[in-house]
N, C-alpha and C positions, 0 to 999 in steps of 0.2 A: 632459784625460785621456780615454782610450778607455773607453767603457762596454761591458761584455759584452752581446752580443745577447740572452742569456736574461734579463739584468737589465732591459733596455729592454722586452722582451716582458712581463715580470711587472709592470713599472710601468704599461704600457698597460692591462693587465688590471685592475689595482687602481684605475685612475683613471677616475672617472665624469665624462664630459665636461660634462654639464649642471651638475654641482656646481662644476667649475672656472669655467665661463662664468657661472654664476649668481652668483658673487661680484661680478661687475661689471655683469651685465645682468639685468634683471627678466624671467624666463622664465615662460611659461604652458604647461602640459602640454596637448598636443593629440594625442590618440591615443597612438601609440608615440613621438612626437617632442615637442620643445619649440619654442616660437617667441617672438620678442621683437623689440625695435627694434635694428637693427644698430648696433654700437658703432663701425663703421668709416666711417659716413657718416650725415648727418642725415636722418631720415625720420619721418613721422607714422604711416604704416601699416606694421605689422610685416612684414618680408620676410626676416627672419633665422631660420633653422631649425637646430636642434641635434638630432642623432641619436646617442643613446648606443649604439644597436645597430650602426650603421655606423661610429661612432667619428669623425665629422667634423661640422663646422658648414658652412653654406652660406648666402650672402645672394644672393637673386635680384635685388636692386637694384644692388649694386655689384660682385658677383662674388667677394667675399671667401670664401675656402674654406680649410679646413685641419683639423688635429688639435689636441689639447690643447697639444702642443708649439708649434705655429704660433700659437695664440691667445695664449699667455703671451709668446712672443717679440715678437709684433706689438703687444701692448697694454702691455707693461712694458719694452720695449727691452732685454731680456736676451739674452745669447748662449745657444747651445744647451746648453753645460755648466751654465750658471747656471739655465736652465729645468729641466733634469733635476733639479738639486738642489732647486729650489722644489717641483716636483711630487712628488719623492720624500719631502720633508718632509710634504706634505699627505697622502700615502698611508701615512705611518708606516714608510717603508723607509729603511734605511741605504744611502748611496751607497758602493759598493765602492771600496776604496783599492787602488792598484796594488802598493805594496810597503811594507815597514815604515817607510822614510823618509817616504813620503807620509802614512802614518797618524800618524807622530810630528809632522809639520808641521801636519796638520789638528788634532790634539789641542792643540798649542801655540797655534794661532790661536784655537781655541774658548776656551781658558783666558784668553787676553788679552782677548777680547771680554767674557767674564764680569767681568773686573777693571774694564774701562772702563765697563761698565753699572753696576757697583756705585759707581764714582766719580760717574757722572752722577746717580744717585739721591742720593748724599751732597751734591753741589753744590746740587741742588734743595731738599733739606732745609735747607741753610744759608740759602738765599735766603728761605725761608718763616719762618725762626726770627728771634730777636731780633737776631742779628748781621747780618742781611740788610737792615735798615731803610734804610741808605744806598743799597744797590743797588736796592731797590724804589723809592726816591724818584727815582733816576736813570732807571729804566725808565719810571716814570709821567711824568716830565718829558719823555721822548722820545715820549710819547703812546701807549704800548703798553697795551692792555687786559689785564686779568688772564688772560682766556682765551687771548690770544695768547702770553703768557709761558708758560702751561702747554703750549700746543700745540707750541711750539718747545723746550720743556724747558729753559728758561734757568735758570741757577743762579748761585751766588756762592762765590768762594774767599775766606774770611775773612782778616783781617790777622794771624792767629795762625800763626806758623811751625810747620811739621810737623804741623798738625792733620789733614790728609787722610791722611798716612802713618800716624799713630797710629790713626785710625778704621778704615782698611782692614786694618792689621796685626791689630787686635783681632778682625777677622772671619776671620782665618786666611789672609790673602793674603801670600805670601812677598815679601821685600824685592826679590829679583831680578825678580819679575813686575811690581812697581811701577815699577822702573827701565826694564824693557823696554817697558812700556806707555806710557812717556813722562810719568808722573805725578810722579815724584820724581827727584832727581839727587843725586849725591854729589860734594862738592867734591874737586878733584884733590889728592891727597896726604893726604886725610882718612882716618882709620881706618875699617874696615868695620864700623861700629856704627850702630845705629838713630839715635843722637843726631847723627850726621854727615849724616843725610839732610835734604834741603830740598825742600819742595813746589815743583813747577815753576810753578804758578799761585799768586799771592799778591795779595790785595786787588783782585780783578778780577771783573767780571760775566762769567759763563761761557756760551759758546755751544757746545753739543755738535755735533760734526761726524759725520755718519753716512755709511755707504756707500750704494749704490743700493738696498739691501734694508732700509735704515732702522736698521742696527746701528751703535751708537756705536763709532767707530774713533779719535777724537781730540777735542781741544777747542780752542776759540779763546777768548781772554780780553781784555776791554777794561778798561784800568786806570782805577780810580776816583781814585787819588791821583796824586802826582807820579811819573812813570816815564819813563825814556828811550824805552821802547817803548810807544806808546799801545795798540797791538794786538799780541798774542802768540799764536802757534799752537803746538800740540804739536810736539816734535821728530819727525824721521823715525823710524818704527818698522816692524816687520814688517807691520803692518796699514795704516800711514798713509804715503802719499807725496803731499805737497801738490801736486805738479805734475800728478797724475792725478785728484784728487778735486775735486768742486764742492760748495759749501755748499748745502744744501737740495735736493740731487738727488733723494732718495727721495720727498719731498713733491711736487716739481715734475713728476715723470714723468707721473702720471695727468692732471694739469691740462694739461700740454703735449699729451698724446695727445688730450684732449677738444677743445682749442682750436686745435691746430696751430701754436701760438705759444710761444716760450720767450724770456725776457728774461735778459740777463746784466748784473748790476749790479757795483759795485766793492767792496761790503762787506756784512757781516752785517746791519747795521741797514737798509740799503737793501732787501735781500731781504725782511726782515720787514715793512717799511713797504709794499712792493709787495703782499705777500700780504694785509695788512690792507686795502689800498686797492682790492682786487678784481683783483689780478694775481698769482694763486698760482703760475703757471709761471715762477718767477724763481729764479735761482741766482747764485752768485758764485765766482770763483777765490779762492784762499786766500792773499792777501797778495802775489801775484806777478803779472807779466804773464801773460796767457792762454797756455797751452801747446798743443802739437800733440795731446797725449792728451786735453786738455779740449775742444778743438775737435771731435775725433772723438766724444767723449761727447755733446756738444751736438747733433751731426748725427744721433745715434740718437734724439733727442727731436723734432727739427724740421729740415726741409731748409734753412731760412734763419733761424737764431737772430738776434735783435736785441740788439746790444751797446749799453748805455746809458752814456754818458760825460758827465762834467761839462762845462759849456760854457766852461771857461777854457782857457788855453794848455796846462796839464798834461793836461786831458782830451783835447785835440786830439792831443797827442803820444802819449797812450796809445792813441787810436784808430788812429793811423798804425802803431804797433808791432803792434797786433793784426792790422791788414790785412797787414802784411809777413809776420807769422807764418803767416797763413792761405793766402797765395798758392800755395806749393808743393803744398798739400793739396787744392786745389779740384778738384771733379769735376762733371760735368754734373748740374745740379739741386741741388748742394750749395754754399752760399755763406754770406755773412754780410751783415747790414744794420747800419747805425750810426745810433743816435738821439743827436743832440747836443743836450743840454739847454741852456736859457737860461743866460747867464753868472751865476755865483754860486749855481746851483741843482744839487742832486743829486736822485735820485728821492724820497728821504725828504722833503726840504724842499719840493719841488714839489708833492707830494701834500698836505702839511699846509697850504701857503700858497694853492694854487690849485685843488686837488681832482683827482679822477680824470679829468674831461674834458680838463684841460690836459695831463696826461701822455699820454692817448690821442692827442691831436693831435700831440704830439711823436713818438710811436711811428709814427703813420700817415705822418709826413713823413720817416721814417728813410731814409737814403741807401744805395743799393746799394754793394757793394764797389768797383765800377768807378769810382765818384765819388771814393772815398778814394784809389785808385791815382792818379787824375789830380791830385787836390789835393796829395798828397804830393810829386809830381814838380814842381809849379809853385809850391808855397807859398814865398813870400818870394824868388823868383828874378827878377832883372831879365830883360827880354826885348827889349832895344833894339838888339841887334846879331845878325848871323847866327850868330856863335859861341855867344852865350848861348842863342839859340833851339835851336841844335844840342845844347847841353848838356841842355836840357829833354827833347828827343826821346830822347837817349841814356839819361837817367834813366828815362823811361817804358819804354824797351825793356829796360833792366836789370831793372825790376820784373816786367814781363810774362814775361821769360825764365826766371823762377824757377818758373813753373807747369809741373808735370810732365805733365799731360794734354795730348797734342799738339794735338788738335782745339780744346780750350778755349784753349790758349795762342795758337793762330792767331786765334781769335775775338777774344780780348783785344787782340792786336796790331792787328787791323783796327779795333777800336773806338777804341783810343788814336790810331791814325792819322787816323781821322775827326775826333776831337776836336781833334787838333793842326791838321789842315787847316782846321777851322771857325774856329779862333782866329787862326792865323798866315797862312793862305793862303785867305781867304774868296773871292778872285776878284772882288772888288768895287772894286778900285782902290787908293787910297792906304793904307787900313788894313792891307792885307796886306803892305805894303812897309816894312821898317824897324820900329823900335820905337816911334817918336814917340808917337802918341795911345794905342796899346795899352799901352805900358809905363806911361803915366801912369794909365790906368784900372786896370791890374793892381795898382799900388801902393796903390790905395784913396784917391786924391785926390777932389776934388769931382766931376770928370768921371766918375770910376769909380762914385761913389755914385749919380749921376744915371742912369748907364747900366745898372748892375748891381744897384742897390738898396743899402740901408744895410749889408748884410753885407760889402760890399767894404771899408768903412772899418774893419772888425775884423780885416782881414788874410786873410779867406777869398778864395781866388783865383777868377778868372772860371770860370763853369760854361758850357761851350759848348752844353750841352743844358738850357736852363731848363725848369721843369716843364711849361710849355705845349707844348714841342717834343719832350719825351722820348718815346722809343718805348715803346709799351705792351707788356705781357708777351706779348700775343697776336701782336705783330709779330716777336718773337724766335723764330727757327726752333728746333723741338724737336730734341734730339740723336738721332743714328742709334741705334736700339735693337735692330738685328738681332742683334748678338752677345749682348746680354743675353737676348733671347727664346730664342735657340738654347740657351744654357746652362741657362736655367730649365726648358725643356722636357725636356732630357736628365736633369737632376737629379730632376725630378718624375716622370719616366717612365724609370726606370733600366734597364728592358729595352732601350729604344732606345739607351741609352748603350753597352751591350754590342754592339748591332747596328752602330752608326755610329762606334765608337771609332777605327777606322782613318781614316775621313774626317775626324774631328775632329783627329787627329794631323797631318794634312796641311795644316792651315790656319794662318794667322798672323792674330792679332787686332790691330786698330789700337790698342785700349785696353790699356795695359800691365797694369793690375790685372786686367782680364778675361782677358788672355792668361795671366797667372799662375794664375788659377783654372782655365782650360782645361787647363793642363799638370798641375795637381794632380788634376783630375778624371780625366785619362788614367792617371796614376800610381795613383790610388785603385782604378779598375776593373781595372787590370792586376794589382794585387796581390791582389784578392779579388773575383771575379765573382759571389759569392753575396750581396753587400750589397744590402739594400733601400734605398729612398729615405732613410729616417731614418738608416740606417747611413752612407750616403754623406754626408749633412749633418753627422753627428757627426765623420766622418773629416776633412772639410774644415774644420770648426770647430777641430779640434785643430791643423791646419796654419796657423791664424791668419787664416782667411777668414770668421770668424763675422760681423763687421760687414758685409762685402760680401754675404754670404748673406742677412742680414736685409733689406738693401736690394733685392737681386735678386728675392727671393721674397715681398716684401710684396704684399698684395692689389692695391694701386693699379698695380703694374707690369704687370698682365695686362689693363689696359683696352684696349690695342691689340694684344693677342696672347692671346686666350682659349684658343687651342690649347695654350699652355704651362702652363695651370693643372693642378693635380693631378687634378682631377675630369674633365678633358677625355677624350674617347674616344681610346684608344690609336692607333687607325687615323688619326684626324684629326691627332693629334700627329705620327705617322710621316710622313704626307704633307707636313705643314708643315715638319718637319725636313728632309725630302728637298728641298723647295723652297728653303729657306734655304741648305743646303749647296750646291745647284746654283748659286744666285746668287753665293755667295762663291767657288766654284771658277771660275766664269766670269770673275770679276775677275782671277784669276790666269792663266786661259787666253787672255784677250784679247790681251795683248802677244805671246804665242807665235804666234797667228794672224797678227798684223800682221807679225811678223818673217819668217814663212814666205812671206807674200805679197810682201814686198820682195825676198826671195831669188828667188822665182819670176819676178818682173819682170826680174831681172838675168840669170837663167839658167833657161830653160824645160826643165830636165832632168826626165825622167819621174819620178825618185825624189822630187824636191822637190815635184812636182805631187801625188804620192800623199800625201806628208806633210801638205801643206796641206789636201788634201781630208779626210784623217783628222781633223785638228785642227778643221776647219770642221764636220765631222759631229758631233764631241763638243760643239761649241758649240751646234749646232742642237738636239741632244738636251737640253742644259741649258735652251735657250730654251723648249723644249716643256714643261718643268717649271714655268715661271713662271705658276703658277696664282694668280689674285688672292687675296691673303691674306684679303680680306673674306669670300670664300666659305668659307674654312676657319674663320674666326671665327664666322660664322653657323652653320655646321655644328656647331662645338664648343659653341656656346651651346645649340643644340637638343639635343645629346647630354646636356648637363648637366641640362636640364629633364626630359628623358626619364628619366635615371637616378634623379632624385629625385622623380619624380611617383608 
């Protein structure tokens, strides 16, 4: 929703930056400012400064800089609207609603949250009471300590039909609210009486499911007796959509921010076992294969989440499905890794049987997504004829073709071609011709085990890049960030956006997502030239760009472009923007100059000569603007230190 500018101004006035940051960072008052250890990078000597008077924080070590809004978004992974709600709650301000329908929906959601919280408390009470002895024995048998049970708010739904409905009805909660919250159901054709209500969860250990803010929105239940469904989740409700939520997301967010790592397990107990075993940044999908929405949520926590799968055939199939689902969504710097556990083990059993070091070894050996793409294409396929090898190549290209990002798609295509060539066309004689020895190795026979290790006998295909030969991360070229830095500079220095909007409108970005943001930025400033940077961010968030903004404006994005930071000198930012625009325009002018030169060679007409000279002059002017960006970065850094000294 759109927030009125006067509301945002009042929220800024009521928000004390040091109090917001002090909830996560230990600050020491030094004169008119506060200092502490930077939460965005590891350091031993404080270089992180917070100024309530100026309304921003700044780290002289890593360059992190921003307002209270930036701090909450970067440390908690919230969108801008969610951040406004969080800060408004801390400031005791009510977030304005747009219309009566919005207010009604907000009140309804708040009411359902209260109902679900009351249910969570009741389930906990049942677990602690006499009826919960069986459930307590089950949890103890799974090795859960009492403090873990309390931390995850585990509960118990007793074997007594209608018990929850009666308890909550006695507290004044309406039947329709119980139904809408997914706590009870009424049999089809049954009369609309309380006696016809049935609790949704019966004789189960209860796992509360929360949103990213820690509010209970649903439940999962594990059957203790005989049941067709071992695990059962709440039905879809106005608050709960299982394809969007992740179990333990609220608890995992801070741990993921601190460690830079997030693990994805397959179930509730795996997540809890990981937390107990020293891996608190763990989440799980809710009984289904991982979805696009869940992948996007994971990328807000870490750039390369690690998915943990059981080491059996079902685990491999689940890994392949996850890889397939992720392919279209890939972006530079955003991917997945896959930790394949030993056969017969899941994270819970591995931790109990072998301990945390064994799990850490598995995580450190996690495979990149490219390995899963290769394996999915060659798994179980014979390769003893040209036609069969061509089928493998076609399968690889079909998978790679689903990647939407054009540059990344091309990189993947080149990578798969290299792997294909390393296996099928090594250029070393007989092995590259025909299927003979290769197909025998690939099927996992004795020769395969000798050549590729014991893993070949379990059906895992040949890896053309064994660990000793794989390229290190430093060998992989970094993506072109020109477009990102240009947008970041214009958003953080919105006066420049007004100045260069026509230039921006004349460009085409290679990255589709960034090009969409470029157009939204143009539309934003065209509709309201009085917006400040926060207003621009708010408008873009409303248009669905909150996730891209969080990535684009994260502190680490400014490492190679300090001029784009909010605290950079406006003149430094202007010169850098002019430089970038010049470079991008030159790419479009280049073909025009070549075209005119060819025409001149064919016909030395005076008019053509003039046109070529004019085009060349423009190109020379743009060439003159190619000032080394390092100079601007150095100047920007000096301006930051000067401003804060």
